[in-house]
N, C-alpha and C positions, 0 to 999 in steps of 0.2 A: 345194154352196151357196157363194155369194159371200163371201169373208172379206177384211178389210182386210190390208194389209202395212205394217210399219213400215220396210221396207228402204228405200223412196224418201226417208224422213225422215232416215235416215243419209246419204244423198246430199245431202239439203239441207244438213245441217250441214257436209259435206265442201265444198259449195259456197261456205261462208263461212271456211273454215279453211285457212289457208296458212301452213306452218311458217315460222319466221323464216329458216332456211336457204334454203328454197325462194324467199322473197321476195327474199333477197339475190341468189340465183342469176338470179332474173327480172330483177332491176333492172340485173344486169350484162350479160345476154344481150339485153335491150332498151334499151340505153343511148343508141341512136340515135333512139329514139321518145320524144317528148315525153309529159309526164304527161296532155296533153289529147287525144292520138291514139290511136284504135284500132290496135293491132298487128295487122293482118289476116293476116300470115304466121303469127304465133303462134296466132291463133284457127282458122286453116285446120288447122294442125297439131293443135290441142286436139281437134277433132272427128274426126279421122282414126281409124277403126276399128282398135283394137289386138286381138290375138288373145284376150286375157284379159278384154275388155270384155263378152263375152256379148252383143254387139250386132251386129244385121243392118245397121241404119242409125242414124245421128245427124243431128239437125238443131239449129241454133242461130240465136237472133235477138238480137243485143247492141246496146244504145244507150249511149253515154257522151258527155256534154257536146255533145250536138247531131248526133253522128256515129252513123252505123248500118252494122252488118255482118250479113249473113245468110249461112248456109252449110249444106251437107248433105253426107253421106258415105254410101256404100253404094247400093243394097242388095247386100251381099256375097254373099247366098244366090243371087240371080238375075244379078247384073252390072247390073241396070237402075238408072238414075239416079233419084234422089228430088227431088221437087219441093220448093222452099222454102215453097210454098203447100199442101204435103201436110196432110191431116188425120190426127188420131191421137186415141186415148183418153186422156181427161185424169185419170182416177181421182179422187183427193181433191182436185184443185184445185177441185172443185165445192163444197168445204166453206166457202170464204170466201163463195161465192154465197149459201149457205144462211144464214150469218151476216149478210150484208147484208140479206137479206129479213126477218129477225127484228130487225135495227137499224131497218130502216125502219117496221116494224110498232111498235116502240117509240117512234119519233118520232111516229107517228100516234096514240099512245095506245091502242092496241089490245093491247099486251103490256107488262108490267112485267118487265124483266130480273131484278129481285130477288125476284119472287114464285116460288112453287114449281111444279115439274113436276106435283106432287101436286094443286095447285090447279087448274091448267089441264086436266090429263089424269087425272082421278080414277080410281082403280083400275088404271092401267096399270103401276104399280110395286107388287108385292105388298107390302102393309103389313107382313107378318111377317118380311120380310127387309131392307126398305127404310124404316126408321121415321123417319129425319132428313130433313128437307125438302131437296130439290136445286133450286137456282135455274136459272132460264133461263141466266143468265150462266155458271154453272158447267157446263153442258152445252157451251157455246161455247167456254169457255177451258180445258177438259180437266181441270177440278177436281172433277168430279161424283162420282168413286169408283165410278161404275158398271162392271159387268162389260164385258169386251170382247164383240165379236160372236161368237155362238156358242161362248162360253167353255166349255172342258172337252170340246169335241168332238174327235175325232181328226183329225190332219192328213190332208189329202187327197193321194193320190198325183198324179205328173205326169199319168197317164192320166185319173184322176177329175177332176182340174181341167180337162183339156182337154174332157171330155164336158159337165162342168157350166157351161162358159162360156155355154151357150146359155140358161140358167135366168135368168127375170125374177122377182126377189123385191121384193114390196111392202115399205113400212116395217113394216107390221103383221106381215107374214111374219118378218121379221128380229127384231123385237121379241118376238114369241111364241116363236119358235125359240130365242132367247137366254135369257128370263127363265123360260119355262115348257116347258123341253124334255121330251120323252117317253122319251128314251133315255139319260139321264144325270142326275146330281143338279143341281139348279137352283142357279146361283151367287148369291152375295150380293154386298155391297160390297167393293170392293178397299181403301177406306180411307174415313175419315169425310170427307163432302163439304166442300170448302174448305180442307182441311189439306195437300194435296199437289197436284201437277200429274203427269198421266201422259196421253200421247196416247191419245185414245179415240174410234174411229170409231162406236161404238154411241151415244154421246151424240147424234151428228149424225142417227142414225136416228130417235131421239126427237125432235130438234129439226124433222126433216122432217115428222114426224107432227104436231108442234105447228103447223107452219105451215099444213098442210092443215086442221087443225081450226079454227084461227082464221079463216083465209080463206075455208074451205068451197069451195076450188078445188084441183084436183091441184097438186103441187109443180111439175110441167112448165109449167103455165100461168103461175104466179107468177113463176118464173124468167125465162120469156119476156118477160112484160109489165113486170117491174121492172127487169131487167138487159139481156138480150139486145137487145130491140129499142131501148131508149134509148141504148145504146152503139153500135148498128148492128153487133152482132156477128152478121153474116149467114151465117158459115161455121160457127158453133156450133149443134148440135142435142142436144136432150135426149133421154133414152132413150123408146122407144115402150113404153107399158105392155103387159105380157104377150106382148111379142115379142122376138125377137133380130133385130137389123139389122146390116148391114156398115158399116164405116167409109166414109164417102162418098169417091169419087175425086176427085183423085188422092189416095192415102193413104200413109202410112208403114207398111210391112209389120212386123208383130210375129209371131215364131214361138215355138212350144214343141215340145218332144221328147217323143213318146211313149217308153215303156219299151223298145220294139223299135228305137229310133234314128229313126223316121220323124219328118221335120220338117212341122209343121202351122201354116199361116198362120192365126192366130186373130183375123183382123179382124172376123168376124161374132160378135157377143156379145148377150146379153140385159142383165144388170146390175141395177141398182136404180133407183128413181125419180130419183135425183140423178146418175146416170150420163150422161156427156156425150162427144160428140166436138168438136174444135175445131181451130184452127190456130194457128201462132205469131203471125199478125197479130191475130187475135181476142183471144187471151190478153193481148197487150200492149195492146190497147184496153181490156180488163177492168181491168188493174192501173193503167193511166193514169186510167181514169174513177173508179176507186176511190179513188185518192190526191189527184185534183185537185178533188174535191168535187162531181162530177156525180151520185153515188149517194147519198152521205150528208150529213147536217147536221154541222157541227162537233162537237157533242156526242156524236153517234153515232160520227163518225170517230175520235174520241179513243181510243175502245175498241180500235181496230185496233193502236194502238202502245203498249198499256199491258199489261204482264204482271201477273197476280195476285199480290198480297202478303198477308203474313200481319198479325196484329194488331200485330206489332213494326215494321211498315212496310217489311220487307224481303221480297224475292221468296220465294215458297213454294219448298219443295225439290222437286226433280224425283225421281219415284219410278220405279225400274225402267228397264231398256232403255239404249240407247246415245243417246239424244236429249239435247239441252241439256247436252252435256258438253265444251263448248269455250269459250274466252274467258275474260275475268275473272269472269264470273257462272257459271263451270262448276258443275253439279249443282244448279242453281236453274232455276225456270220460264223458258222461252224462247218459249212460245206465249202469244199474245194471244187476243181474240175473233177467231177466223178464220184468223189468220196465225201466222207464226214468224218469230223474229229469227234472223239469222247475222251474226257479226262479220267485218269485213275487216281485213286487216293494217294499214291506215292508222287504225283506231280507228272507222271508220265503220261503219254497220249497214244491211244490207238487210232488207227485210221481204217474205215471200211464202209460197208453198206448193208442195209436191210432189204428185205423184199416182202411183198405181200401179193398172193393171189388168192381167189376163193379157196378156203380150206387150208391155207399154207401160210406160215410166218417163218421168216429165216433170216439169217445174218452171218457175215463173215468180217472178221476184224483182225489187225495185227500192228504190231508195234514196226516202226520203219525199219528197225534192224532185224525184223523177223523173229526174234527171239520169244515173243510172246504171239501167239496166233489162236484164234478160236472160231469155229464154225458150228452153228446151231440150226436146227429146224424144228418146227412145231407143225403137227397135223392137228387141226382144231377138232373139236368134239362136236356133237350135235346141240349141245347147249349154247346160249347166246354168247356171241364173241364180240365184246366192246373193246378188245385190244388190251384190257388191263392185265389179263392173264399172260400175254406175250411179254408185258413189261415185267411181272413178277418173275417169270422163268428166266428172262435175260439178267435181271438183277441178282438172282441167285447164283447163276452161273458165274457172272462176273466176280462175285464175291469170292466163291469157291476157288476159281481158277487164279485170279490175280489179286484178291483183296488182302493178302498177308504175305 
């Protein structure tokens, strides 16, 4: 079964984290480059595949103050070059798209973000375990306290994950498999709704179910009509229900290794209703359209840049894991509705999202004024992937793009 990974979220935090010593080194190394210029040599070096990256190929698209740089490295497994227009799987970068749809439905008066999941989807959450109301907004800003996808199930081996990549799971199948498992104890809340923040993919499975219930359309229809077509994201494709499909050509190869060492190109996958393939150009169109007002009215757009706060007016504490652990707000909420915030050395903030699918790690981030934007994608190699490589690549790219 498909499970979410928090590894790419760590990479996102690394994308915005550059230690003062590194920043000073960068300032010295790039003294000849003005603050308005992109250092193309440094960007080229940043995406060069290192032995410890666990990457077969890397792509990046960077915008800064009207300048643009695109580059690729790899495929180190085959020696074939990777096109900057290559397609790749975007994983949880689809979550902001789910959030946009519900924010649009809120603006249309069809859903109230402060009303409960229990109101809109009665019976979905077992009352014996989930007594307190969970609002739609809490699903989207990771404060629901719901369990994680398939919580309590044993971790899959590399061989099992490779074979399971062909599975397609509906929102209902993930929800039932998580809340009403047949092979293990059923999970309860991880904390009281609205008291903490913890990154939670399962909340977005419930959000996807809610979109389908309210609109009476499949998720794929809504995301295409509301986001992909208006923004002319012609190279972005949603998953095909009940089927496994390849990443369209040209594509960024992503590999996984079987226990016997065999390297498997895992571009063919099933996934979830919100699973998607895209390109760097299309993801730049998405975040640009998201921030410039083409998708949301001002009241709804404000939700993208507001982390949840407690009754004391301070950001909620962040519970568990390595996310939200940098900058002056370390240990407190860093996710808004759909996005996450990452600090830069100069005190500015980028907003965006990372994604992780078997064989792929990716991210898209931008400053609120869109003067700084970056998209990156990594196709993993057949070496073991513990996420550290994605962190290293993201940090190198951040330093080269915005660290001076």
